N, C-alpha and C positions, 0 to 999 in steps of 0.2 A: 531472814536475820543474818544472814553471811552479810559481809562487807567487803568491800572491793580493798585488793591488796596494794600495800605501798602508798606514799604520799600523793593527793589529788587535790586538785581545786576545787572548792566548793559546787561551783557549778559542774564538775564532772561528775561530783557524787549526786547530786539531786539528778541529774538524768540518768545515772545508772540505776537510780532507785525507782524512776518514773518507767523506764522501759518504752516509753514513747506515748503512754498513755495521756499526758498532759498534752503535748504536742499534736496528739490525733484529736483530741477534742477541740483544739483551737482550730485545728484546719478546718473541723465539720462546720464550726460557727462562721467562719471565714467563707465559707462555699455559700452564704448570704451576699450576695456582692453587693445589692442595693434596693431601690424602689422595684416592686413587685416580689420582693422577696418578704417571707415572716419566719420569725423563729418563735415558739411557743415553749418555755421552760417548766419544770415542776421540780422542785428540789427540797431537800431535808435539810441538809447541813450546806451552808451556800456561803461560803467566806473566801475563798481561793482567789485572790485579787487579780491575777492574769485572767482568768475565764470572766469575772465581773466585767472588766476593761474590755475585753474582746466584746463583748456584750453591746456595753455602751459605745465604742466604736460601731458596731454595727446599726445601732440607733441613729448613731449621727451620720451615717453615709445613707440613711432613708430606709433602712430594713424596719419591718413591723415587729417590733420587740416585745414581748410581755412574758413575765415569770411569776409564776405563783411559788411563794416558798413558806416552809414553816414558822409561823410566828405567833404561837399559842402563849395567852398572856397568863400571868402568875394566878395562882389561886391560893385561897386559904387552906392550910393544912391543919385540921383540927387536934388531930392527935400529937402535932410537933408544936403546935402555936404558933403558927408562922405562915408569912405568905412563901411560896415555892414556886421558882421557875420551873418551865417543863421545856425539855430538847434545848434546842440551839437560837431559841427567838433574840436572845440578847444580841449574840454575835452577829447573827444573819441581818439583824435591823441597822447594826452599826456599819456593816461592810456596805449594805445596800446604800446607804446614806451615804459614807464615805466616797463612794465610786460615783454617786450621780445617778442612780437607777430609780429614785423614788416613784419618778413617773410612769414608770412602766412596770411596777412591782405590786402584785397582789397578794396581802398577808392573808394565810391559812390561818384562820384563829379560832375557829367554830369547833372544831374534834378535840375537846379538850381533854378527854379521857384516852385519846389516842394520840399518834404522830402520823404527821404527813411526810412518808418516808422516801417517795420518789425519787428518782435522779434520770429524768430525760430531757430531750430536747427534740421538739419536733421540727422538721424544716419543710417548708413550703414555697411554690413559687407560682405566682398568680392563680392562687386561691388551692394550686394542686398539690397534693402530698409528693414528698420526692423521697425524704428519708426521716428516721428516728433515731436518735441515739438513746440507748438505755444501757442496764446493767446495774452494778451493786456500787458503784463509785461516787461518794460524798465529794461536793465541790470544795473540798479542804485540802490542806496539805495533807494530814492524816490519812485523808482517803487515796490520794495520788501516789503518795510517796511511803506511806507507814505500814501497810499490809496489802495481801493478796486482793485484787480487784480487778473487774473487767469492763471494758467499753465496748457495746455492742451496737454495730450500726445494722439497721435493718430498712431495705427499699423497697419492700412489697407495698404496693400503693394502698390495697386493702388493709393493712395492718396499721401503716402510717395514718391513713382516715381515723381508725378506730382510737390511736392514741389521741389525735387532735381532738375527737369529740368527748374522751375521758378528760383531756386538759380542760375543754369548756365547762363541765360540770364540776371539777374542782375550782375554776375562778369564780364560781358562783358562792365559793365557801359552803357547802352544804353541810347539815347535820349529819352524823355516821349514818342514823336508821335511814333518812332520806336516800344518801349516797348509795347507800347498799345495794334498795329497792332498785334505782337505777343501774348499778354496776350487774346486776344479775341479768336484767333485761339486754343490755349491750352487749355483755360478753358471757354468754351461756356457757357452761362446761361443754368441750369438745365429747364428741361420741368416742368411745375407747376404739371401735372398729375404724373409725376416719383417720386418713393420714394427711387431714390437711392442716396447714397450720394455723394458729389461734392466739388470742391474747385472753389473759383472765387478770383483771381488774378488782381490786380491793378498795374499801370494806364489800364483803357479800353478808348477806343474812344468814348463812349457815357455813359451817367447817365443810362442806363438800369438796370443795377445791382439793382438800388436803385427802381426802378418800380418794378423789381421782389419781392424785400423784402416787398415792399408796398401790394404786390397782395398778398403773402403768409399772411399777417395780415388781410386782409380784408376776407379772406376765413378762418379764425381760427371759431372753432366753441364751444369750451370750454374755451379758455382763451388765452391772448398775454400777455408776460411778455418780457420788454425792457429795458435795460439799455441805457445811454448816457452820455458822458462827458460835450458836448455843446449845451444842448439842442436838439429840433427837426428841422429840414428842412421839406419844404412843402410837398415834395414825399412822406418822412414817415408819416407826419401827414395826409396826403390823406388816406393812408391805416388806420391809428389808427381811423379816424373818417369817416372811410366808405364814403368819398368825392369820385366822379371822377378823374380820373388821369387829372392834369394838372390845377385842378378848383381853386386849392390854391395858385399856383406859383405867381401870381402878387398882391395876397390879403394882404389888409392893414389893421389894427385895429382888433376888436374883430369878432371872428366866432360865428354865430350864432348857439347855440345848437341846437336848434330846427329842423336845416336841418341837423344833422349828429349823433341824436340819435340812439342808437343799443342797443342789449342786451349782446353782448359779453364782460365777464369780460376783463377788460384793465389795466394791472398795468404798472406803468411807473416810472423807478428809476433812479433820474437824478444827477449829482453832481451840475448842477445850471440850471436854466430855461432858460439859454442862450441869445443871441441877438436879433434884429431887429425882424423876425415874432414870433421866436420861443415862447416868453411869451404867445401870443393868442393862438398859439396852444395848448402849455400846460395846458391852463385854460379851452380851450374847452374839452380836454382828460378829464380832472377834473370832468366837468359837466355832463360828460356821464352817463346814469343810472347805469352802474356798472364801472365807471372809477375812477381809483386810483392813486394818485400820491405822491410820496416822495422825497425830496429835500435834501441833505447834510446839515447837520447842527450839532452843538453839545451844548452842555449846559455851557455855560461860565460863570456862576456863582451857587454857592453852593447852594442847598436846593430849585432849581427852582422847583424840584420835591421831596417829601420826602424820605430821605435815600440816594439820590444819591449827589456825590460829584461835584465840579466844572469840567468840563473837558477841557483838551487843545488839540491842532492839536500837530504832531511832529515837524512841521516847518521844514520838508525835501522838501515839492513840492511848486512849484512857480505857476503854472498854474491850476492844478486839484488839490482840496483838498481832497475828500472823493470818488468819483466812477470812475474809470477810465477804468472798462470793457466793451466791445463793445458785448453785448450777446442779442440775441432774440429768445425767445421762443415761439413757436406755439403749442398749446394743448399738453403740456408737459407729462400728466398723462393719456393721451389716449393710443390704441394700435397702433396711427400711428402721432407721434409727429415730429418735425421739431426743431433742434437747428442749429442756426446761431452764429459762434464766431470766433474771430481772431483780428486782428489788426485794422479794419478800423470803422470810426466813423461813418458810416452811413450817411455820408455829401457827397458833389458834390466833394469837393477836395480830400477825399479819394479814389472817385470811379474814376477820370478822370486824377488826376496830381502825387498822391503819390504812391509810391512803398508798398503796401498793402497784406494782404492776409486773408480769411475766409474761414472758414470749414461750409458746409452746409449738415448737417447731419439728415438721415430722415429715418422715417419707423421703423419696429420692431429692425433694430440695433441700433436706437438712445434712445429705451426706457431705460436704464440703466442711461445713461447719463444726458438724459431731467430730471429723476426724483432727480439726484444730483444736476443738477443746479437749478430747480425750489425750491427745498430745501432750498439752499444757498441765492437765492433770497429773498424767501419772511424772512429769518432771517436777512439780512442787511435791507430789506424794513420796516418790522416793527422796527428796531432798530432806523431809522429816521424818521418814521412816527408819532410817539409821541413825540419825539423830535420837531418836527415842531410845533405842538401844544402847549408844553411846552415854546419854545422861543416867540411865537407868530408871 
């Protein structure tokens, strides 16, 4: 929400907002030097022209490029008596045609009741896995410049190969039911005792993945750090509050903090407090002995804090103004941290309906990544925490 001081040229402002995210993705695509290389992309919102042009240039220099993107058709809304578009299909289709990527584009249109919410790029050379770019960043100006996002590059050949196999399934434009069965077999939930990194792909037949994340949270000893764009659901709240599985599913009203007091430092970074049950769950986390909550906000009036100018949003975003990352850190400064990151919003829909991907990085191999993430988490957390107090 803060803005650079003084007068700056527009390009400098864009660069300040991106913090290198756009150029990092372009460099990732440019690693595919020519023939023998391949890129497989899967995107929800896919309109940022420099990225599309970079993919077209890769295709033109001999790279084997193929892209699956959300392109659900309009459907009849009986209660409104009109045809309604779903998701970003109109803009995606227009951008793909304008840049000239039709010949390498695959429209994901079958999952009418859900969204194809991925944002990943698989890089291969001579058929071998090289790296995958994933995370929370939609390929739009709003995703790159408008709110908090991350691009995460993973070079573990086993995990990269899993992403390629998942992409192959997406390219068949399967139904939710068929794809859920495939994903459960291809990316079974890791064991809670296992410290091997893994992937979790959606849609899945059940919400068991949410229960897995909740149990990771319950077992934390040194700290839990969670970001969420749309509040928290009952299963994740049960983990954060150390409540038994299923105990909050039908809960209404305030949650008794005395029933869920525990001593694990718990940090919750939200775009907003959400709807329905979520505000009560957020309030309960805030009331924990070591519970800390920061919610996106900005200083709309000058001098709310001495020496601070009035702040403004970019105006690029329609649904999520501040926090768009999907990040869970468990004991990030320990010898055995866990990092969960990707495209899914830790929600029921992101687990059983949408096309989604999550990395689960664990153990010694995750130490450096966990340290980077927790440092950035706390930078953003403190940015919003004191602004909440100032705004009131």
